[in-house]
C-alpha positions in Angstrom: 0.0 0.0 0.0 1.3 3.5 -0.9 1.5 6.6 1.3 -1.6 7.2 3.3 -3.0 10.4 4.7 -6.3 11.4 6.5 -8.5 14.1 5.0 -11.6 16.0 6.1 -14.5 14.2 4.4 -16.8 17.2 4.5 -14.2 19.5 2.8 -14.0 17.4 -0.4 -15.1 19.6 -3.3 -18.6 18.6 -4.4 -19.2 16.4 -1.4 -22.3 18.3 -0.2 -23.9 18.3 -3.7 -23.6 14.6 -4.4 -26.6 12.1 -4.3 -25.6 10.2 -1.1 -28.8 8.1 -1.3 -27.7 6.7 -4.7 -24.2 5.9 -3.2 -25.8 4.2 -0.2 -28.0 2.1 -2.5 -24.9 0.8 -4.3 -23.1 0.3 -0.9 -26.0 -1.8 0.3 -25.6 -4.3 -2.5 -22.4 -5.6 -1.0 -22.4 -4.4 2.6 -23.3 -7.8 4.0 -20.2 -9.3 2.5 -17.9 -7.1 4.5 -16.2 -7.8 7.8 -17.4 -6.7 11.3 -15.5 -3.4 11.1 -17.8 -2.2 8.3 -21.1 -0.6 9.2 -24.4 -1.8 7.8 -26.5 0.7 5.9 -29.2 2.6 7.7 -32.8 3.0 6.5 -32.5 6.8 6.2 -29.9 9.5 6.4 -27.3 8.5 3.8 -25.1 11.6 4.0 -25.1 11.5 7.8 -24.2 7.7 7.7 -21.1 8.3 5.5 -19.9 11.3 7.6 -20.5 9.6 10.9 -19.2 6.1 10.1 -16.3 6.7 7.8 -13.0 8.5 7.6 -11.6 9.9 4.4 -8.2 8.4 3.6 -6.1 9.2 0.5 -4.0 6.1 -0.4 -1.1 6.8 -2.8 -0.3 10.0 -4.5 -2.6 11.6 -7.1 -3.2 12.1 -9.9 -5.4 9.1 -10.4 -6.0 7.6 -13.8 -9.7 7.1 -14.3 -11.1 5.1 -17.2 -14.5 3.5 -17.9 -15.9 0.2 -18.7 -19.4 -1.0 -19.7 -21.6 -4.0 -20.5 -21.9 -4.5 -24.3 -25.2 -5.5 -25.8 -25.0 -7.2 -29.2 -26.8 -9.6 -31.5 -26.2 -13.3 -31.2 -27.4 -16.7 -32.3 -27.7 -20.1 -30.6 -25.9 -21.9 -33.5 -23.4 -20.7 -36.1 -25.0 -19.3 -39.3 -24.3 -16.7 -42.0 -22.9 -13.6 -40.3 -22.6 -15.2 -36.9 -19.4 -17.2 -36.7 -17.6 -15.9 -33.7 -18.3 -17.7 -30.4 -17.7 -16.8 -26.8 -16.7 -19.8 -24.7 -17.2 -21.5 -21.4 -14.0 -22.5 -19.5 -12.2 -25.8 -20.5 -12.3 -28.7 -18.1 -8.5 -28.8 -17.6 -8.2 -25.1 -16.7 -6.2 -24.7 -13.4 -5.9 -21.5 -11.3 -2.3 -22.2 -10.4 -0.8 -22.3 -14.0 -1.4 -20.6 -17.3 -3.5 -22.4 -19.9 -3.0 -21.9 -23.7 -2.5 -18.3 -25.1 -5.1 -16.6 -27.3 -3.1 -17.4 -30.4 -2.8 -21.1 -29.4 -6.5 -21.3 -28.6 -7.6 -19.8 -31.9 -5.1 -21.5 -34.2 -5.6 -24.9 -32.6 -9.4 -24.6 -32.2 -8.8 -25.7 -28.6 -12.3 -24.7 -27.3 -14.4 -26.6 -29.8 -17.5 -27.8 -28.1 -17.3 -25.1 -25.4 -19.2 -22.4 -27.4 -22.0 -20.6 -25.4 -23.4 -18.3 -28.1 -22.3 -17.1 -31.5 -21.6 -13.4 -32.3 -21.1 -11.6 -35.6 -17.8 -9.8 -35.0 -14.5 -11.0 -33.5 -13.7 -7.5 -32.4 -17.0 -7.3 -30.4 -16.3 -10.7 -28.9 -12.9 -9.5 -27.9 -14.3 -6.3 -26.3 -16.8 -8.5 -24.4 -13.8 -10.4 -22.9 -12.2 -7.1 -22.0 -15.3 -5.8 -20.3 -16.0 -9.2 -18.6 -19.7 -9.3 -19.4 -22.1 -9.1 -22.3 -25.8 -9.0 -23.0 -26.7 -11.0 -26.2 -29.9 -10.3 -28.1 -31.2 -13.5 -29.6 -33.2 -13.8 -32.8 -36.4 -14.5 -30.9 -36.0 -11.3 -28.8 -34.7 -12.9 -25.7 -31.7 -11.2 -24.0 -29.2 -13.6 -22.5 -26.6 -12.5 -19.9 -23.1 -13.8 -19.8 -20.4 -12.9 -17.2 -16.8 -13.7 -16.3 -16.1 -17.3 -15.4 -12.3 -17.6 -15.6 -9.3 -16.6 -17.6 -6.3 -18.4 -19.1 -3.8 -16.9 -16.7 -1.8 -15.0 -19.3 -0.9 -11.3 -18.8 -3.3 -8.7 -20.3 -1.8 -6.6 -23.1 -3.7 -3.6 -24.5 -4.3 -3.7 -28.3 -4.9 0.1 -28.0 -1.4 0.6 -26.8 -0.2 -1.7 -29.6 -1.9 0.4 -32.2 -0.5 3.6 -30.7 3.0 2.0 -30.8 2.4 1.4 -34.5 1.5 5.1 -35.0 -2.2 4.8 -35.1 -4.2 7.5 -33.3 -3.1 10.6 -31.6 -0.5 11.2 -28.8 -3.2 10.6 -26.2 -3.8 7.1 -27.4 -6.8 5.6 -29.3 -10.3 5.0 -28.1 -12.4 1.8 -28.4 -14.3 3.4 -31.3 -11.0 4.2 -32.9 -9.9 0.6 -32.6 -13.2 -0.5 -34.2 -12.7 1.9 -37.1 -9.2 0.7 -37.7 -10.3 -2.9 -37.6 -13.0 -2.2 -40.2 -10.5 -0.7 -42.6 -7.9 -3.5 -42.0 -9.9 -6.8 -41.6 -6.9 -8.9 -42.7 -4.9 -7.5 -39.7 -7.5 -8.1 -37.1 -6.5 -11.7 -36.0 -2.9 -10.7 -35.5 -3.9 -7.5 -33.6 -6.2 -9.4 -31.2 -3.6 -12.1 -30.6 -1.2 -9.4 -29.3 -3.2 -9.9 -26.1 -2.5 -13.4 -24.9 -5.1 -13.2 -22.2 -8.4 -15.0 -22.9 -11.6 -14.7 -20.8 -14.2 -17.5 -20.4 -17.8 -16.9 -19.7 -20.8 -18.4 -17.9 -24.5 -17.7 -18.4 -26.1 -15.6 -15.6 -29.6 -15.4 -14.4 -29.9 -11.7 -13.7 -32.8 -9.2 -13.7 -33.0 -7.2 -16.9 -32.7 -4.0 -15.0 -29.6 -5.0 -13.0 -26.0 -4.4 -13.9 -23.6 -7.3 -14.5 -21.9 -9.0 -11.6 -18.7 -7.5 -10.3 -15.8 -9.3 -8.6 -17.8 -9.4 -5.3 -20.5 -11.5 -7.1 -23.2 -8.9 -6.9 -24.5 -6.5 -9.6 -22.6 -3.3 -10.2 -24.4 0.1 -10.6 -23.9 2.5 -13.4 -21.8 5.5 -12.4 -21.7 4.3 -8.8 -19.5 1.2 -9.0 -15.8 1.4 -9.4 -13.2 -1.2 -10.3 -10.0 -0.9 -8.2 -6.8 -2.6 -7.2 -7.8 -4.5 -4.0 -4.1 -4.5 -2.9 -4.7 -0.8 -2.1 -8.4 -0.2 -1.8 -10.6 -2.8 0.0 -13.5 -4.2 -2.1 -16.8 -2.9 -0.8 -15.3 0.5 0.4 -16.9 3.8 -0.7 -14.5 5.8 -2.8 -14.8 9.6 -3.6 -13.9 9.9 -7.2 -12.9 13.4 -8.4 -11.8 14.4 -11.8 -12.9 16.4 -14.9 -16.7 16.2 -14.8 -16.7 13.9 -11.8 -17.3 14.6 -8.1 -19.1 11.5 -7.0 -19.2 8.8 -4.3 -18.7 5.3 -5.8 -18.3 1.9 -4.3 -15.3 -0.4 -5.0 -17.1 -3.5 -6.2 -15.0 -4.7 -9.1 -11.5 -5.4 -10.3 -9.7 -5.5 -13.7 -6.5 -6.9 -15.2 -5.4 -3.4 -16.2 -6.4 -1.7 -12.9 -3.3 -1.6 -10.9 -2.1 0.9 -8.3 -3.6 2.9 -5.4 -4.7 5.8 -7.7 -6.3 3.8 -10.5 -10.0 3.4 -11.0 -12.3 2.1 -13.7 -15.9 3.5 -13.7 -18.8 1.3 -14.6 -20.7 3.4 -17.1 -23.7 1.1 -17.7 -25.1 -1.0 -20.5 -25.3 -0.6 -24.3 -23.9 1.6 -27.0 -24.2 5.0 -25.2 -22.4 3.6 -22.2 -19.8 2.1 -24.5 -19.1 5.5 -26.1 -18.9 7.1 -22.6 -16.5 4.4 -21.3 -14.4 4.4 -24.4 -13.8 8.1 -24.3 -13.2 8.3 -20.5 -9.5 8.9 -19.6 -9.4 11.4 -16.8 -6.7 12.6 -14.5 -8.2 12.9 -11.0 -8.1 11.7 -7.4 -9.4 8.7 -5.4 -10.2 9.2 -1.7 -11.2 6.0 0.1 -13.7 6.0 2.9 -12.8 3.6 5.7 -14.5 2.7 9.0 -12.9 4.4 12.0 -11.1 1.3 13.3 -9.6 0.4 9.9 -8.6 4.1 9.2 -6.8 4.3 12.5 -5.0 1.0 11.8 -3.5 2.1 8.4 -2.8 5.7 9.4 -1.2 5.0 12.7 
């Protein structure tokens, strides 16, 4: 854990104007999973609850890097057919958590997951982004929407294809957005397999039984909430903790309910932006320099700031 310092919660810019009830609703989703040091949510008085029960602690040195993620919603089919030839897969039976399985290139060139297909999509790039996001809603031909979430991964290190395109001179000095990656892939279809295989990490899915109005499950096994749930590095920020997220256009209390392969460090956060294309555009464009301030129960705050 990086350097730690206590702050005055009430003095955080924008604190008084936030919707504390919305933050409390998100906190309540996972509060019962936390240890005895963590307070259970009250029935009323959200702002008073956070101010009375928590201490503001800045872990690590800003600026924070804030990005966004989302739940894609795309067309799919139960069986392969014209225009739908790209599957997402369930985990293989010989996958072990203590050792890497085959890389993305080995999986694809060797057709190693034959028989593990869950649903068939139309675009390998969208199937890849579903893996990056860790969840996907698939609209079937009969109108049903099936939900799929993270089940496991192959144990290889995640490598960003956006950074790889930037290294090749694609995009501006600030990098390339998800929509920019899509545009490049449409223009260079012959280069798509090689680009995607730059990332050896591969994510396997499982089908989920979730309410249509809920977000996908986060790392804590409960649904995440749009613009209230945050993916963090749990080596620095405890899962379930409220986190004040400040940056350009953001002054909002979120809850650390998820993680991600690329989310490393005390001042690194990934904001869940919601479901569907609009959330995808918002998440793809989000790259903000800001600040993360973690809210910890009094006993825990005293322990790490002593």
